[in-house]
Every structure is written in structure tokens, then in C-alpha cells.
C-alpha angles and dihedrals in degrees: 000000000000093000089054093050090045090049091050090047090051091049092049093047090045090051091048091049089050092051090046091049091050092048090048093049090049090051092047091051091051093045091048090050091050090048090052092050092047095047089049092053095046090047092051092049090048090049093052091047092049089047094054090041091054091045091051090047092048091047091049089049091051091044091052090048092052093045094051089049090052089051091050091048093050093048089050090047092049089049094053091044090050091046091052092048090050091050091051094047088054090057094249118137117238112231130190107187107311096337124094113217096199 
């Protein structure tokens, strides 16, 4: 009789372990699905932030390039203007081709 009770006890404990294992598996599936959704959303947000960061960095680079070109053109214009003023102050006529500018 003891072996029958022990066998029934083993069946019941095995059945309870099976149910526990099924519940744990279902919990792990839901947790994994939630993890995938959370990682997807955080990855999407991270991607959008990196996109804007890169766009701002690029726009800053283009703005810096344009500003430096403007500065170079202004310096060149000031040098030409200064040279022309110097030529005029020395009494020399400024000529462009066949035309006199004085």
C-alpha cells in the first residue's frame, strides 16, 4: 500500500511540476514579448534621436562652411578695396581693361 501511495504522490508532484513548468513558460513568453516591444520602441526612439543629431551636425557643418566662405570673400573684397584706395591715393589711375575707373 505504501508503494501505491508513493506512486500517487509522484504522479501528483509530476503533474504539479508540469503545470508549474507550463505557467513558467507562458510567463517567459509574455516577458520576452514585452522585452521585444520595449527594445523596439527604445531602438526607434534612439534611431530618431541619432537621425536628428546627425542632421543638426550636418547642418552645422554646412553653416560653418558657408560662414567661412563668406569671411574669406569679405577679406578678399576688403583687400581689393584697400588696394584700389592705395592706387588712387598714389595718383595712379585704376584701369579695368580699356576703361579707367577714376
